[in-house]
N, C-alpha and C positions, 0 to 999 in steps of 0.2 A: 182443865184437864189434870187430874193428878193420878199418879200410877205408882202402886205399890206392887209387890210381888209375892203375895201370900201362898201362892202355888207353884211358884218358880217360873211363872210367865207374866209378862207385863206389855201392855202395848206402849210402844216409845213414840215420842213425837216425830221421829222420821218415819213414820209408816207411810207407805205409798198408797194405802187405801183411800185416805182423804186429808192430804197434809194441810189443807186449808180449813179444817173443821173446827178447830180451836183458836182461840185468840192468845192464849197463854197456858204453859204446861209446867208441871213440876215432875220431875223424875225422882222418887223417893226410894233410896237404897237399890239403886238399879243394877242388873247384870247386862251387860251391853256387848259383850264379845263372847258368842257362844263357844267358841274354840277353846277358851280358858276356863270355862267353868267345871272342867275335871281337875284343874289344877288348883284353883283357889277358893272354890267353895267347899262348904262342909258336906254337901251331897250333890252329885252330878245329875242334874236334870236334863241335860243335853240329849242323852240317850233316849229317855222316855219320849221327849218332845220333837226332837229333830233328828237323831240318828247319829252315825260316827263319821261321816263323810264330812272332811274339813271344809270343802268348798260349799256344801249346803249349809253347814254351820255358819260360815262367814255371811253367807247371802241372807240368811235368817236372821242375822245379828243386827241390833238396832244401830251399832257403831258404824256398819256398812252403809247405812243410809243417812248419816248426819247431813249430807248436801241438801237433802230433802226437806229439813226442818224449816218452817216458816215462821214459828212462833217463838217468843221469848221462852226460854227454859231455865227453871230454878232446879239445880241438881243437889240432892240431899244424900249425905253419906253419913254413916256411923263408924266411927274409927276402929272399934272392936268387932265389927260385924263377922261373924264367920258365915253366915248364910249367903249375903251379897256383899263380898269384900269391897271396902271403899275405894281401892284401886279401879275396880270397874266404873263408879261413879266419876272418879277423877279422869279416867280415860274419856269419858263421854264430855266432861266439861272443858278438857283440853282440846278435844275434836271439834267441839262447837265453837270455842274460842279461835282456833285456827282457821275455821270456815267462815269466820267473820259474822258468827250468829250471835243474838243478844242472849247472855247466859251469866248465871251467878252459881257459885259453890257455897253451900252451907255446910259445914263439918262439925259433929259432935264428938269431941275427945272422950274417950273412956266408954262411949255408948255402945252397946251391943245391937243385935238386930231387932229385939222387940223393945227397944227404948222408949217408942211412941205410946207403948201401954204400960210397961213396967219399968222405966228408966227413971232418972232423977227427975223431979217435978220440975226443975230450972229447964232441963232439955226438952221436957214434953211442952212446956209454955212456950219456950223460944221457938220451937218447930212450929207450933199452930200460929204463933203470932207472925213468923216468917211466911207461912203459906197465905194467911188472910192479907198481909202487906203486898205479897207478890201477886195475888189475884187483884187486889184493889188497885194496884199500880197500873196493871196491864189490861184490865178489863173496863176500865173508866172509859166510856165513850164507844166500847166494842158493840159490835152487832148483837144485839140481845137475842136475835134469833139462833146464834151459834151455841151449840149444847155438847 
């Protein structure tokens, strides 16, 4: 499972809907704490999708559900991303690590939000190689029926 946030919303590995549905995940430039989106994102999607109640924002935040994560998660951040600030991804990585979950952090210095399409070729290649390697490492022998 790979999650990007092109419209301000992403499914995160801690989703309670089907926590065992995927054998591995990549959270690519995530926003994980909806209470902070009006502080550090360049546009506040929170009001459009969730509203202004801080308790509801927290309950809808992927960070609140880290304990439910069952699969290994690769977290990808772009260090100059104003849309999905890297601190959000680092929060996810830190929370997963503290919860004893299998995780890695992949950070791209100088990269902006759209680096996967228009960034340095070396960053784009490194990101795709890391995604392929992550899934190769974690899907080998996994149930082929999972999607």
